[in-house]
C-alpha positions as CSV (number, residue, x, y, z in Angstrom):
1,M,-15.1,-7.9,1.3
2,F,-15.3,-11.6,-0.5
3,I,-12.3,-13.6,0.0
4,H,-11.8,-17.1,-1.5
5,K,-9.5,-19.8,-1.4
6,L,-9.4,-21.3,-4.7
7,K,-7.7,-24.9,-5.0
8,L,-6.1,-25.2,-8.4
9,G,-5.8,-28.6,-9.5
10,F,-4.5,-27.5,-13.3
11,Y,-1.4,-26.5,-14.8
12,L,-0.5,-22.8,-15.8
13,S,1.2,-22.2,-18.8
14,I,3.6,-19.4,-19.1
15,M,2.7,-18.7,-22.7
16,S,6.3,-16.8,-23.7
17,S,8.5,-19.8,-22.2
18,G,6.3,-22.7,-22.1
19,I,7.0,-24.1,-19.0
20,L,4.4,-25.6,-17.1
21,L,3.5,-24.6,-13.5
22,Y,3.3,-27.3,-10.9
23,N,4.3,-27.7,-7.5
24,C,7.4,-30.1,-7.1
25,S,9.2,-31.2,-4.1
26,S,12.1,-29.1,-3.2
27,E,15.2,-29.8,-1.0
28,H,14.0,-27.2,1.3
29,K,12.6,-28.9,4.5
30,N,10.3,-27.1,7.1
31,E,10.7,-28.8,11.0
32,T,7.1,-28.3,12.4
33,K,5.5,-29.2,15.6
34,E,1.9,-29.4,15.7
35,L,0.1,-27.3,18.6
36,A,-3.1,-26.8,20.0
37,G,-6.1,-26.1,17.8
38,G,-4.1,-28.3,15.1
39,I,-1.8,-25.3,14.2
40,Y,1.3,-26.0,13.4
41,K,4.6,-24.3,14.7
42,G,8.1,-23.7,12.8
43,G,9.6,-23.5,9.6
44,V,10.4,-20.4,7.4
45,L,8.0,-18.4,5.2
46,R,9.7,-17.6,1.9
47,V,8.4,-14.6,0.0
48,N,9.1,-12.4,-2.7
49,E,9.1,-8.9,-3.6
50,V,9.7,-7.7,-7.4
51,E,10.7,-4.4,-6.5
52,N,13.6,-3.5,-3.9
53,F,12.4,-1.6,-1.1
54,R,13.1,2.4,-0.7
55,T,13.2,2.3,3.2
56,L,12.0,0.4,6.3
57,F,12.0,3.5,8.5
58,P,8.5,3.6,10.0
59,I,7.8,7.6,9.3
60,N,9.4,7.2,5.4
61,I,7.4,4.4,4.4
62,N,5.4,5.1,1.2
63,E,5.4,2.0,-1.1
64,I,3.7,-1.5,-0.7
65,N,6.6,-3.6,-0.5
66,G,8.4,-1.5,2.1
67,F,5.2,-1.6,4.3
68,H,4.7,-5.5,3.9
69,I,8.3,-5.9,5.5
70,A,8.1,-3.4,8.1
71,S,4.9,-4.5,9.2
72,Q,6.3,-7.6,10.8
73,V,8.7,-5.6,12.7
74,Y,7.5,-2.7,13.7
75,E,4.0,-2.4,15.5
76,G,1.4,0.3,17.1
77,L,-1.1,1.1,19.4
78,V,-3.5,-0.9,17.1
79,K,-3.4,-2.9,13.6
80,F,-5.7,-3.8,11.2
81,N,-7.1,-7.3,11.3
82,S,-5.4,-9.1,7.7
83,T,-8.9,-10.8,6.9
84,D,-11.5,-8.0,7.5
85,L,-9.4,-5.1,8.2
86,T,-11.0,-4.2,11.2
87,V,-9.0,-2.5,13.8
88,Q,-8.1,-4.8,16.8
89,P,-5.7,-4.3,19.8
90,C,-2.2,-4.3,19.7
91,I,0.3,-2.7,21.9
92,A,-2.8,-0.8,23.3
93,Y,-4.8,-3.4,24.6
94,K,-7.9,-1.2,25.0
95,W,-9.0,2.6,24.6
96,E,-11.7,5.0,25.3
97,V,-12.8,7.8,23.2
98,S,-14.5,11.0,24.7
99,E,-17.9,11.9,24.5
100,D,-17.3,14.6,22.0
101,L,-15.3,12.3,20.1
102,K,-12.4,14.1,20.1
103,T,-9.8,12.6,22.8
104,Y,-8.9,8.9,22.5
105,T,-7.2,7.4,25.6
106,F,-4.8,4.4,24.9
107,H,-4.0,1.5,27.5
108,L,-0.8,0.0,27.3
109,R,0.3,-3.6,27.3
110,K,3.3,-4.4,30.3
111,G,5.8,-6.0,29.6
112,I,6.1,-5.5,25.9
113,R,9.7,-5.4,25.1
114,F,11.9,-3.9,22.0
115,H,13.8,-6.4,19.9
116,D,17.4,-7.0,21.3
117,D,19.4,-4.4,19.6
118,P,23.2,-2.9,20.5
119,S,21.5,0.5,20.5
120,F,20.7,-0.5,24.3
121,P,23.4,-0.3,26.9
122,D,23.2,-3.8,27.5
123,G,22.1,-5.0,24.1
124,K,18.6,-6.2,25.4
125,G,15.3,-4.7,24.6
126,R,14.0,-2.5,26.9
127,E,9.9,-2.4,28.1
128,V,8.0,-0.1,25.6
129,T,6.0,2.8,27.5
130,A,3.9,5.7,26.4
131,Q,6.7,8.2,26.5
132,D,8.0,6.0,23.4
133,F,4.9,6.8,21.7
134,K,5.3,10.3,22.3
135,Y,8.8,10.4,21.2
136,C,7.7,8.8,17.8
137,F,4.4,11.1,17.2
138,E,7.1,13.9,17.9
139,K,9.2,12.8,15.0
140,L,6.0,12.0,13.0
141,C,5.5,15.5,13.2
142,T,9.1,17.0,12.5
143,A,9.9,18.4,9.5
144,D,12.6,16.0,7.7
145,P,13.2,14.5,4.0
146,S,13.1,11.3,5.9
147,N,9.5,11.8,7.1
148,N,6.6,11.8,4.4
149,Q,3.8,10.2,6.4
150,F,2.7,13.2,8.7
151,Q,1.2,15.0,5.8
152,I,-1.4,11.7,6.0
153,T,-1.6,11.3,9.4
154,F,-1.5,13.5,12.2
155,K,-1.6,17.0,10.0
156,N,-4.9,18.9,10.7
157,R,-6.1,16.1,12.9
158,V,-4.1,16.2,16.0
159,V,-3.9,19.1,18.3
160,G,-0.6,20.9,18.1
161,A,0.3,18.8,15.5
162,N,0.8,21.7,12.6
163,E,2.2,23.9,15.2
164,F,5.0,21.2,16.1
165,F,5.9,20.5,12.5
166,E,5.9,24.2,11.9
167,K,8.4,24.6,15.2
168,K,5.8,27.3,16.5
169,S,5.5,24.8,19.6
170,N,8.4,22.9,21.3
171,E,5.4,20.3,22.1
172,L,2.8,18.1,20.8
173,T,0.3,19.3,22.9
174,G,-2.4,16.8,21.7
175,V,-0.5,14.1,22.8
176,K,-0.5,13.5,26.5
177,V,1.5,10.8,29.0
178,L,-0.8,10.2,31.6
179,N,1.5,7.5,33.0
180,D,3.8,4.8,31.5
181,S,1.4,2.6,30.3
182,T,-1.5,5.3,29.4
183,L,-1.4,8.0,26.3
184,S,-4.5,10.1,25.4
185,I,-4.7,11.9,21.9
186,E,-6.7,14.9,21.6
187,L,-8.0,15.8,17.8
188,V,-8.9,19.1,16.3
189,Q,-12.1,17.4,15.6
190,P,-14.2,14.5,15.5
191,D,-12.6,12.1,13.0
192,P,-14.1,8.6,12.1
193,T,-11.0,7.5,10.1
194,F,-8.3,8.3,12.8
195,I,-8.5,4.8,14.4
196,Q,-7.6,3.4,11.0
197,I,-4.6,6.0,10.3
198,L,-3.1,4.8,13.7
199,C,-2.6,1.5,12.1
200,M,-0.3,3.3,9.2
201,P,3.3,2.8,9.5
202,G,4.0,6.5,10.4
203,C,2.4,5.4,13.7
204,Y,4.5,2.8,14.6
205,V,6.9,2.5,17.9
206,F,10.5,2.6,18.0
207,P,13.2,3.1,20.3
208,K,14.9,6.5,21.2
209,E,18.1,4.6,21.7
210,A,17.8,3.4,18.0
211,Y,17.1,6.4,16.4
212,E,20.0,8.7,18.4
213,K,22.4,5.4,17.2
214,Y,21.5,4.9,13.5
215,G,19.6,7.9,12.3
216,Q,19.4,7.9,8.6
217,D,20.6,4.6,8.4
218,M,17.2,3.2,10.1
219,R,15.8,2.9,7.1
220,T,17.9,-0.7,7.1
221,K,18.3,-0.7,11.0
222,C,14.7,-2.0,12.3
223,V,14.2,-2.0,16.0
224,G,10.5,-2.8,16.8
225,T,8.2,-4.7,19.0
226,G,6.8,-7.1,16.2
227,P,6.8,-11.0,16.0
228,F,10.0,-11.2,13.8
229,Y,13.4,-9.1,14.0
230,V,15.8,-8.5,11.3
231,E,18.8,-10.9,11.6
232,T,20.5,-10.3,8.1
233,L,19.5,-7.9,5.5
234,K,21.3,-7.8,1.9
235,E,19.5,-4.7,-0.1
236,G,18.2,-6.0,-3.6
237,E,18.9,-9.8,-2.3
238,I,17.9,-11.0,0.9
239,I,16.3,-10.3,3.9
240,L,16.0,-13.2,7.2
241,M,13.9,-12.5,9.9
242,K,13.8,-14.7,13.0
243,R,10.8,-15.4,15.0
244,N,10.9,-12.8,18.4
245,P,11.5,-15.2,21.2
246,N,10.0,-12.4,23.7
247,Y,6.8,-11.4,21.5
248,W,4.2,-10.6,23.8
249,A,1.3,-12.2,21.8
250,K,-0.9,-15.5,22.1
251,D,-3.4,-17.1,20.2
252,E,-6.9,-18.2,21.6
253,H,-5.5,-21.5,22.2
254,G,-2.8,-20.4,24.5
255,N,-0.2,-21.0,21.7
256,S,2.7,-18.3,22.2
257,L,3.1,-16.1,19.0
258,P,4.6,-16.3,15.8
259,Y,4.0,-19.6,15.0
260,L,6.9,-19.3,12.3
261,D,10.6,-19.6,13.0
262,G,11.2,-17.1,10.3
263,V,10.6,-15.0,7.3
264,K,12.8,-15.1,4.1
265,W,12.2,-12.2,1.9
266,T,14.1,-12.4,-2.1
267,F,14.0,-9.9,-4.7
268,I,13.6,-11.4,-7.6
269,K,12.3,-8.8,-10.1
270,E,11.0,-10.4,-13.3
271,K,7.7,-12.1,-13.1
272,K,8.7,-15.2,-15.1
273,S,11.6,-16.2,-13.1
274,E,9.8,-15.7,-9.8
275,I,6.9,-17.7,-11.0
276,L,9.8,-20.6,-11.8
277,E,11.0,-20.2,-8.1
278,F,7.2,-20.9,-7.3
279,K,7.0,-24.1,-9.2
280,R,10.3,-25.2,-8.0
281,G,8.9,-24.9,-4.5
282,N,11.5,-22.1,-3.7
283,L,8.9,-19.9,-2.7
284,D,5.7,-20.1,-0.4
285,L,3.8,-16.9,-1.4
286,I,4.0,-14.6,-4.2
287,Y,1.5,-11.8,-5.0
288,R,-0.1,-10.6,-8.4
289,V,-0.5,-13.0,-11.0
290,P,1.3,-12.2,-14.1
291,V,-0.5,-11.3,-17.1
292,E,0.7,-14.2,-18.9
293,I,-0.9,-16.6,-17.0
294,F,-4.2,-14.5,-15.9
295,P,-6.4,-16.1,-18.6
296,E,-5.2,-19.5,-18.0
297,V,-6.1,-18.8,-14.0
298,M,-9.8,-17.1,-14.7
299,G,-10.5,-19.5,-17.1
300,K,-10.2,-22.1,-14.6
301,L,-11.5,-20.8,-11.1
302,E,-15.0,-22.5,-11.1
303,E,-13.5,-25.6,-12.1
304,A,-10.9,-25.4,-9.7
305,R,-13.4,-25.0,-6.7
306,K,-14.6,-28.7,-7.5
307,R,-11.2,-30.5,-6.9
308,K,-7.5,-30.9,-5.2
309,A,-4.7,-29.1,-6.2
310,D,-1.2,-28.6,-5.8
311,F,-1.3,-24.9,-4.7
312,A,-4.0,-22.1,-4.2
313,I,-4.9,-18.9,-4.8
314,E,-6.4,-15.9,-2.6
315,T,-8.3,-13.4,-3.8
316,S,-10.0,-10.2,-2.7
317,P,-10.9,-7.2,-4.1
318,L,-8.1,-4.3,-4.0
319,L,-8.4,-0.8,-3.3
320,S,-6.1,0.2,-6.0
321,T,-5.7,2.4,-8.6
322,F,-3.0,2.5,-11.6
323,Y,-2.8,5.9,-12.9
324,I,-0.9,8.0,-15.1
325,G,-0.4,11.3,-13.4
326,F,0.6,15.0,-14.9
327,N,2.5,17.5,-12.8
328,V,0.8,20.4,-13.1
329,Q,3.2,22.9,-12.3
330,A,6.6,21.5,-13.6
331,N,5.4,21.5,-17.3
332,P,3.2,24.7,-18.4
333,V,1.6,21.9,-21.2
334,F,0.0,20.3,-17.9
335,K,-1.8,23.4,-16.5
336,N,-4.1,23.7,-18.9
337,K,-7.4,21.7,-18.0
338,D,-8.3,21.0,-21.8
339,V,-5.0,18.9,-22.3
340,R,-5.6,16.7,-19.5
341,L,-9.2,16.6,-20.0
342,A,-7.6,15.6,-23.8
343,F,-5.7,12.9,-22.4
344,N,-8.1,11.4,-20.8
345,Y,-10.8,11.0,-23.1
346,A,-8.0,9.5,-25.8
347,I,-7.1,6.6,-23.5
348,D,-9.5,3.1,-24.2
349,R,-9.5,1.8,-21.1
350,D,-11.4,-1.0,-22.1
351,K,-9.2,-2.4,-24.4
352,I,-6.1,-1.7,-21.8
353,A,-8.0,-4.0,-19.4
354,N,-9.2,-6.6,-21.8
355,F,-6.4,-7.1,-23.9
356,T,-3.3,-5.4,-22.2
357,I,-3.5,-6.5,-18.8
358,Q,-5.9,-9.6,-19.7
359,G,-8.6,-9.2,-17.2
360,E,-5.9,-8.9,-14.4
361,G,-7.7,-5.3,-13.4
362,T,-10.9,-3.8,-14.2
363,A,-11.3,-0.4,-16.4
364,A,-11.1,2.5,-14.2
365,K,-14.5,3.9,-15.5
366,Y,-14.9,6.4,-12.2
367,G,-12.3,8.3,-10.3
368,M,-9.0,7.6,-8.0
369,V,-11.2,6.2,-5.5
370,P,-12.0,2.7,-6.7
371,Y,-15.4,1.0,-7.0
372,Y,-15.7,-0.8,-3.6
373,E,-19.3,-2.1,-2.4
374,V,-18.2,-1.5,1.1
375,F,-18.2,2.5,0.2
376,E,-21.3,2.5,-1.9
377,K,-23.5,1.0,0.9
378,E,-22.0,3.3,3.3
379,G,-22.8,6.6,1.0
380,Y,-20.1,7.1,-1.5
381,D,-22.0,8.3,-4.7
382,Y,-19.4,6.9,-7.6
383,K,-22.4,7.9,-10.0
384,T,-22.2,11.9,-9.0
385,V,-18.0,11.3,-9.5
386,G,-18.5,10.3,-13.1
387,G,-15.8,9.4,-15.3
388,F,-13.9,9.3,-18.8
389,N,-15.4,7.3,-21.6
390,F,-13.3,6.4,-24.9
391,D,-14.0,9.3,-27.5
392,P,-11.2,10.1,-29.7
393,Q,-13.3,12.8,-31.6
394,K,-13.9,14.8,-28.1
395,A,-9.8,14.5,-27.4
396,K,-9.2,15.9,-30.7
397,D,-11.6,18.7,-30.1
398,L,-10.2,19.5,-26.1
399,L,-6.8,19.4,-27.8
400,A,-8.0,22.1,-30.3
401,K,-9.7,24.2,-27.9
402,A,-6.1,24.1,-25.9
403,G,-4.6,25.7,-28.8
404,Y,-2.9,22.4,-30.4
405,P,-5.1,21.2,-33.3
406,G,-4.3,18.1,-34.7
407,G,-1.5,17.8,-32.0
408,K,0.4,21.0,-34.0
409,G,2.8,22.4,-31.6
410,F,2.5,20.1,-28.8
411,P,6.0,19.5,-27.1
412,A,7.3,15.9,-27.1
413,I,6.3,14.5,-23.7
414,T,8.0,11.7,-22.0
415,L,6.1,9.0,-19.9
416,H,8.1,8.2,-17.0
417,I,7.6,4.6,-15.6
418,N,9.3,2.2,-13.4
419,S,10.8,-1.2,-13.8
420,G,10.0,-4.3,-11.9
421,G,7.1,-6.4,-11.4
422,G,6.9,-8.1,-15.0
423,D,6.2,-6.5,-18.4
424,R,3.0,-5.1,-17.2
425,N,4.0,-1.7,-16.5
426,V,5.9,-1.7,-19.9
427,L,3.0,-2.9,-21.7
428,V,0.7,-0.9,-20.4
429,A,3.1,2.2,-21.3
430,D,3.4,1.3,-24.9
431,V,-0.4,1.1,-25.4
432,V,-1.1,4.6,-23.6
433,K,1.8,6.1,-26.0
434,K,0.3,4.8,-28.9
435,M,-3.3,5.9,-28.2
436,L,-2.1,9.4,-27.1
437,E,0.1,9.3,-30.7
438,E,-2.5,7.9,-32.9
439,N,-5.8,10.0,-31.2
440,L,-3.8,13.2,-30.5
441,G,-1.3,13.6,-32.7
442,I,1.4,14.1,-30.4
443,K,4.9,12.4,-29.5
444,V,5.5,10.7,-26.7
445,E,8.7,9.0,-25.2
446,I,9.1,6.5,-22.3
447,S,11.5,6.4,-19.5
448,V,12.2,3.4,-17.2
449,T,14.0,3.7,-14.1
450,T,13.8,1.5,-11.1
451,F,11.3,2.1,-8.3
452,P,12.9,3.9,-5.9
453,E,14.4,6.1,-8.4
454,H,11.2,6.8,-9.9
455,I,9.3,7.6,-6.7
456,E,12.3,10.2,-5.7
457,N,11.9,11.7,-9.5
458,I,8.2,12.2,-8.9
459,A,8.4,13.8,-5.4
460,S,11.3,16.0,-6.7
461,S,9.3,17.3,-9.9
462,K,11.9,15.5,-12.1
463,A,9.0,13.2,-13.9
464,D,6.0,15.3,-14.9
465,F,4.1,12.7,-16.7
466,F,4.5,9.5,-14.7
467,R,3.1,6.0,-14.2
468,F,1.8,5.4,-10.4
469,A,-0.5,3.4,-8.3
470,W,-2.0,3.9,-5.6
471,V,-3.2,1.4,-2.6
472,A,-5.2,2.7,0.1
473,D,-3.5,3.3,3.5
474,Y,-6.8,2.3,5.3
475,P,-10.0,1.2,3.9
476,D,-11.9,5.0,3.3
477,P,-11.8,7.0,0.2
478,K,-10.0,9.8,2.0
479,S,-7.0,7.8,1.8
480,F,-7.0,8.3,-2.1
481,L,-8.3,11.8,-2.2
482,D,-5.7,12.9,0.1
483,L,-3.8,13.1,-3.0
484,F,-5.5,15.9,-4.4
485,Y,-5.5,18.1,-1.5
486,G,-3.8,21.5,-2.1
487,K,-2.5,21.9,1.4
488,H,0.0,19.4,1.2
489,V,1.9,21.1,-2.1
490,P,5.2,22.7,-1.0
491,A,5.4,26.3,-1.6
492,S,8.7,25.3,-4.2
493,L,9.2,22.9,-7.1
494,D,12.6,22.7,-5.2
495,E,11.0,20.8,-2.2
496,K,9.9,17.3,-2.5
497,T,6.3,16.0,-2.1
498,Y,5.1,12.5,-1.7
499,I,1.5,13.0,-1.1
500,N,0.2,15.3,-3.7
501,N,2.5,14.2,-6.7
502,F,0.5,16.3,-8.9
503,R,1.1,20.0,-7.5
504,Y,-2.4,20.2,-7.8
505,V,-4.4,22.8,-5.9
506,N,-8.3,23.3,-6.5
507,P,-9.8,25.6,-4.0
508,K,-13.3,24.0,-4.4
509,F,-12.0,21.0,-4.0
510,D,-10.3,21.6,-0.8
511,S,-13.4,23.5,0.4
512,I,-15.4,20.4,0.3
513,F,-12.9,17.8,1.4
514,E,-12.3,20.1,4.5
515,A,-15.8,20.4,5.1
516,S,-16.4,16.6,4.9
517,Q,-14.1,16.2,7.6
518,R,-16.3,18.1,10.0
519,I,-19.1,15.6,9.4
520,A,-19.9,13.6,12.2
521,D,-22.3,11.4,9.9
522,N,-20.2,9.2,8.1
523,K,-23.0,8.6,5.5
524,E,-22.9,12.5,5.0
525,R,-19.3,12.4,5.4
526,M,-19.0,9.9,2.2
527,K,-21.6,11.9,0.4
528,M,-19.8,15.2,0.7
529,L,-16.2,13.0,-0.2
530,S,-18.0,12.1,-3.3
531,L,-18.8,15.4,-4.2
532,A,-15.2,16.6,-3.5
533,E,-14.1,14.2,-6.2
534,K,-16.3,15.5,-9.1
535,E,-14.6,18.5,-8.5
536,V,-11.3,16.6,-9.5
537,M,-12.9,14.8,-12.4
538,L,-13.9,17.9,-13.8
539,D,-10.4,19.4,-13.9
540,P,-8.3,15.9,-13.5
541,P,-4.4,16.0,-12.8
542,F,-4.5,12.1,-13.7
543,I,-5.7,9.6,-16.0
544,P,-7.2,6.6,-14.3
545,I,-6.3,3.3,-16.1
546,F,-7.4,0.5,-14.3
547,Y,-8.4,-0.6,-10.7
548,D,-6.0,-3.9,-9.4
549,E,-7.4,-7.1,-8.2
550,N,-5.2,-8.8,-5.2
551,F,-4.1,-12.4,-6.0
552,L,-1.8,-14.3,-4.0
553,L,-0.4,-17.5,-5.0
554,E,0.5,-19.9,-1.6
555,Q,1.7,-23.2,-1.4
556,N,-1.1,-25.5,-0.7
557,N,0.5,-25.7,2.9
558,V,0.5,-22.2,3.8
559,R,-2.2,-20.7,5.9
560,N,-3.5,-17.8,7.5
561,V,-2.5,-15.2,4.9
562,P,-5.6,-14.2,3.4
563,A,-6.0,-11.2,0.8
564,N,-7.4,-8.2,1.3
565,A,-8.6,-4.7,0.1
566,I,-5.2,-3.1,1.3
567,N,-2.8,-5.8,0.5
568,Y,-1.8,-5.8,4.2
569,W,0.5,-8.9,5.6
570,D,0.3,-9.9,9.1
571,F,2.6,-13.0,9.5
572,S,2.1,-13.2,13.1
573,T,-0.7,-15.9,12.7
574,A,0.8,-17.4,9.7
575,Y,1.9,-21.4,9.4
576,L,3.3,-24.0,7.4
577,V,1.0,-27.4,7.5
578,P,3.3,-30.4,6.7
579,Q,3.8,-32.0,3.7
580,E,3.2,-35.1,5.1
581,V,0.1,-33.9,6.9
582,L,-1.5,-32.6,3.7
583,A,-0.5,-36.0,2.1
584,K,-2.8,-38.0,4.8
585,K,-5.7,-35.8,3.5
586,K,-5.8,-36.6,0.1
């Protein structure tokens, strides 16, 4: 992974409003104190999300903004290093793996406490034990409308997980509490991704007392062990987090973590307004550079490396795919493979990448798995997977083969998209609509809803043609290919699904995908996964549009908030350098 911190000493122009973007003074002041190692303690990091979160309950999180927020409050046995995405100890300070690679034994730190909360008899958070993880893992393996993490975490992986979920057993047999600080997890078969799976929100720990008190209200009532606790939460407006005074972690210099006094989250929905607040000094961090100013940024990167600046940009590859999905069961017309192929060949991805989003992402020339050099080196064969070129004549021929020559007789369809995040979703939807209408002769309408509503519409099959984007839960192709696994599809359209939203079942894909999970050699496993994706591309339930890039805009005093390939944030080590210190260095 290549990560660069680029100091930008130039003005960015928001083209539609003529506002010059520069860093100016703000009335907001952070009181900070220097610690050992040249680090500063204190201050509040101000972050914006352009979408409302759907939920903050760990086992129900399935969108990036909920993941961003909850990751500051909750923790698991292990966690990702936010710089290189290696797995590092968290509540478990060490673990062993058996010779057959099927049993993981975790040793928990002693003295880690849950946040103080009224759910405890005395209001004081108690110590975390191995039994808490057993309890949370059983909740993870319980069928519930508020649980969408089971399918991509313990299902088919942990011994007894499927039986517990299906109520064939009253105990999750693969998870054993050996004593208060020791826990073992037995797998059905070796799985090199399992340690990464344990970093996911579904594997965070929360207290039984909180669940019994709040139940479904845990979507906003957060009680974890993390570096921050939620003091104030007003949905769609603000979340104020404060430093956890009992947090267990220290840095290499002996400084207690976190360094920050708190984190303030706002929910400004429009990117132009968000940029303006950043310019005014009212935000410290925003992610995704708006389309309107992206050419300005990209045109100055090399020049920007050579001079000081008023703010910084962190960049990295991003394992994220922007796509249009088909629900192949909800709409009879999308059951036809030739229709879906025709749609794919009718889209000019280069035009969208170069002109519509103006280089903010790269054209999706492969499948659902974005090109990632690390994957290729590990054996993922992108050439085998293949992809779609723009070929309007082939698109017309395929639609005619499907029984709709020139679009005649093809029913009007609606492309469902979500609002928020600026104009990008609307801009891309408009272009896709025009390409389909011009190249296939069909009629397309566009429907816009809020992001939480959009997710629910897709999950409940109320949207059969929809925009979506998938950011990898962990850095492995399997995180993307899980989206096509047939065994994630419910028996009825009345049942929701948050994973295989396409309701796609391909026995050949499933067979190869399952075979890949039985391969211990990682290079061979990667090769098998690429063969599985090839089967999807021959019968695609989606239209890959572009692969995103990761850009974080930061005020120049923000430290230790790196960009990474899965957009994982860990603010436990973030800190703010006093402006007067920066001024002395200039």
